C-alpha positions in Angstrom: 19.5 18.8 20.4 21.4 20.2 17.4 21.7 18.3 14.1 25.1 17.0 13.0 26.6 19.1 10.3 28.1 17.5 7.2 31.5 18.5 6.0 31.6 20.9 3.0 28.2 22.3 3.7 24.5 21.4 3.7 24.1 21.0 -0.1 20.8 19.2 -0.4 20.9 17.6 3.0 17.7 18.0 5.1 18.7 18.3 8.8 16.6 17.3 11.7 14.4 20.0 13.2 16.1 21.6 16.2 15.1 24.0 19.0 18.7 25.3 19.2 19.2 28.7 17.7 22.8 29.3 16.7 24.0 32.8 15.8 27.3 33.3 14.0 28.7 36.8 14.3 31.5 37.8 11.8 33.5 41.0 12.3 37.3 41.7 12.2 37.1 44.0 15.2 37.2 42.3 18.5 35.5 45.1 20.4 32.4 44.9 18.1 32.3 41.1 18.6 32.4 41.6 22.4 29.7 44.3 22.2 27.4 42.1 20.1 27.9 39.1 22.3 26.8 41.1 25.3 23.8 42.3 23.4 22.6 38.8 22.4 23.5 37.2 25.7 20.0 37.9 27.0 18.7 35.8 24.1 18.6 32.0 24.2 21.1 31.6 21.4 24.3 29.7 21.0 26.7 32.4 19.9 29.8 31.8 17.8 32.2 34.4 16.5 34.6 34.6 13.6 37.0 37.4 12.8 37.1 36.8 9.0 35.2 35.3 6.2 37.6 32.4 5.9 37.2 31.7 9.6 33.4 31.9 9.2 33.5 29.2 6.5 35.6 27.0 8.7 33.0 27.3 11.4 30.1 26.6 9.0 31.9 23.4 7.8 31.7 21.8 11.2 28.8 23.5 13.0 25.2 24.0 12.1 24.3 27.7 12.1 20.8 29.2 12.0 21.6 32.9 11.4 24.8 34.8 10.3 25.3 38.4 11.2 28.3 39.8 9.3 30.1 43.1 8.9 30.6 44.1 5.3 34.1 45.7 5.4 36.6 43.1 6.4 40.1 42.3 5.0 40.6 39.4 2.6 36.8 38.8 2.1 34.0 41.2 2.4 30.7 40.2 4.0 28.9 40.2 0.7 31.6 37.9 -0.8 31.2 35.6 2.2 27.4 35.5 1.8 27.6 34.7 -1.9 29.6 31.5 -1.0 27.3 30.8 2.0 24.2 31.0 -0.1 25.6 28.1 -2.3 27.0 26.0 0.5 24.6 26.6 3.3 21.4 27.9 1.7 19.3 27.2 4.8 21.1 29.9 6.9 19.5 33.3 7.2 22.1 36.0 6.4 22.2 39.6 7.6 24.9 42.1 6.8 25.8 45.4 8.7 27.3 48.3 6.9 27.1 52.0 6.3 25.3 53.9 3.5 28.6 54.4 1.7 29.1 50.6 1.2 25.5 49.9 0.0 26.6 50.0 -3.7 29.3 47.3 -3.0 26.7 44.8 -1.6 23.9 45.6 -4.1 24.7 42.5 -6.2 24.6 40.2 -3.2 21.3 41.7 -2.1 19.8 41.3 -5.6 21.1 37.7 -5.8 19.2 36.8 -2.7 22.4 36.1 -0.7 21.4 38.7 1.9 18.2 38.6 3.9 18.6 42.1 5.4 20.9 45.0 5.1 21.4 46.7 8.5 22.9 50.1 9.1 25.8 51.0 11.4 25.7 52.2 14.0 22.9 49.8 15.0 20.0 50.3 17.4 20.1 47.5 20.0 16.3 46.9 20.1 15.9 47.0 16.4 18.9 44.6 15.9 17.5 42.2 18.5 14.1 42.3 16.6 15.8 41.6 13.2 17.7 38.6 14.6 14.6 37.2 16.3 12.7 37.5 13.0 15.6 35.7 11.2 15.6 32.9 13.8 11.8 32.4 13.4 12.2 32.2 9.6 15.0 29.7 9.9 13.1 27.3 12.2 10.0 27.6 10.0 12.0 26.7 6.9 13.6 23.8 8.7 10.3 22.5 10.1 8.7 22.7 6.6 11.6 20.8 5.1 11.4 18.1 7.7 7.6 17.8 7.1 8.2 17.6 3.4 10.8 14.9 3.9 8.4 12.9 6.1 5.6 13.4 3.5 8.0 12.2 0.7 8.9 9.1 2.8 5.2 8.3 3.5 4.6 8.6 -0.3 7.5 6.2 -1.0 6.2 3.8 1.6 2.7 4.0 0.1 4.0 3.4 -3.4 6.0 0.4 -2.2 3.0 -1.0 -0.4 0.7 -0.6 -3.4 3.3 -2.2 -5.6 3.6 -5.1 -3.2 -0.1 -5.6 -3.0 -0.3 -5.4 -6.8 2.3 -8.2 -7.1 0.5 -10.3 -4.5 -2.8 -9.8 -6.5 -1.1 -10.9 -9.7 0.2 -14.0 -8.0 -3.3 -14.8 -6.6 -4.9 -14.3 -10.0 -2.4 -16.5 -11.8 -2.8 -19.1 -9.1 -6.6 -19.0 -9.4 -6.4 -19.3 -13.2 -4.1 -22.3 -12.9 -6.3 -23.9 -10.3 -9.4 -23.4 -12.3 -7.8 -24.9 -15.4 -6.7 -28.0 -13.4 -10.1 -28.4 -11.8 -11.9 -28.2 -15.2 -9.7 -31.1 -16.5 -10.4 -33.6 -13.7 -13.4 -36.0 -14.2 -15.0 -35.3 -10.8 -17.3 -32.6 -9.5 -15.6 -30.0 -7.2 -17.3 -27.3 -5.2 -15.7 -24.6 -3.1 -17.8 -23.2 -0.2 -16.8 -20.2 1.9 -17.1 -20.2 5.7 -20.3 -18.1 5.2 -21.9 -21.0 3.3 -21.6 -19.4 -0.2 -20.5 -21.4 -3.2 -17.5 -19.6 -4.5 -16.1 -22.2 -6.9 -17.4 -24.9 -9.1 -15.5 -26.7 -11.9 -17.1 -27.6 -15.2 -18.3 -31.1 -14.1 -19.9 -29.5 -11.0 -21.7 -26.9 -13.2 -23.0 -29.6 -15.5 -24.6 -31.5 -12.6 -26.7 -28.5 -11.7 -27.5 -27.0 -15.2 -29.2 -24.7 -15.9 -28.6 -23.3 -12.3 -25.5 -21.1 -12.0 -24.4 -22.1 -8.5 -21.3 -19.8 -8.0 -22.3 -17.0 -5.7 -25.4 -18.8 -4.4 -26.0 -20.0 -0.9 -25.2 -23.7 -0.4 -28.5 -24.2 1.3 -31.1 -24.7 -1.4 -28.5 -25.2 -4.2 -27.2 -28.7 -3.3 -28.9 -31.8 -2.1 -30.1 -31.6 1.5 -27.8 -34.3 2.9 -24.8 -32.4 1.5 -26.0 -29.2 3.2 -26.6 -31.1 6.5 -23.1 -32.7 6.3 -21.6 -29.2 5.6 -23.0 -27.7 8.8 -22.1 -30.7 10.8 -18.5 -30.4 9.5 -18.5 -26.7 10.3 -19.6 -27.4 13.9 -17.2 -30.3 14.4 -14.4 -30.1 16.9 -12.1 -32.6 15.1 -9.5 -30.7 13.0 -8.9 -31.9 9.4 -11.9 -34.3 9.6 -13.4 -35.6 6.4 -17.1 -36.3 5.9 -17.8 -39.1 3.4 -21.2 -40.3 2.2 -23.3 -41.2 -0.9 -25.9 -39.0 -2.4 -27.8 -38.6 -5.7 -27.3 -35.9 -8.4 -30.1 -36.3 -10.9 -30.5 -40.0 -11.6 -27.0 -41.0 -10.6 -25.3 -41.8 -7.3 -22.2 -39.9 -6.3 -19.7 -40.6 -3.6 -19.2 -37.3 -1.7 -16.1 -36.2 0.2 -16.1 -33.0 2.2 -13.2 -31.4 4.0 -12.5 -27.9 5.5 -9.2 -26.3 4.6 -7.1 -23.2 5.2 -4.8 -22.5 2.3 -2.5 -19.8 0.9 -3.3 -16.1 1.1 -5.3 -16.6 4.4 -8.2 -18.2 2.5 -10.3 -20.8 4.3 -13.4 -22.7 3.3 -14.7 -26.2 2.5 -14.1 -28.4 -0.5 -16.9 -30.7 -1.6 -15.9 -33.5 -4.2 -18.4 -35.7 -6.0 -17.3 -38.9 -7.7 -19.7 -40.7 -9.9 -20.4 -44.3 -8.9 
């Protein structure tokens, strides 16, 4: 399928890759147009003709074109003058001009400016002309394919940057939330432990730390770090089938009894675990 052309030229628009090859032939002599159409009929091209530079610009304004083959000597606008405009408005097109040796000087500037891909002599050789146009079509599709891939790569990069920025924002929110939570926990007069589903102590407020000094419990397995009845209650809670159940019992830390409350939770940011609270009696 062909891409939809935009009025007033391609400018910086990147069109969709297309398998359709469109050849625009520009010549003010109808017999030459008919002859060239017959020559290219054997090729799988969509062929469009124009009898002047102005008409060619009108065609380009409404129709995507891969390759333009233009005569140099035409009334009103020469082929080189046409191509100087086309290079600005439709830079993706591949442009070939046909002329005689006597007109080479008049198109030299357009050749040097890069507006013309190839200069072909009249009268032309059918096989050589077919080869030149096939080469031009291949270059056009290669350029279009590369531009489309570059566009996709740029889009992937934008998406990646947006994803990284989103993850960065989420991380900042989590870090702020954790800092606030830690400050709150350190202010309350009860011991609070957080235990992961793997049985690792991942959180302990200042009161909890003081109960186990000099042991640094965060990062340690629950088993062997806290009293045995707390560990047993933890595993019983993990194996329990009752959702949101709370385990409550009394145990001893040091020389003092504590009332222990234990509950599994699933909170923000897809975090789950178990909270163990110790209240001095």
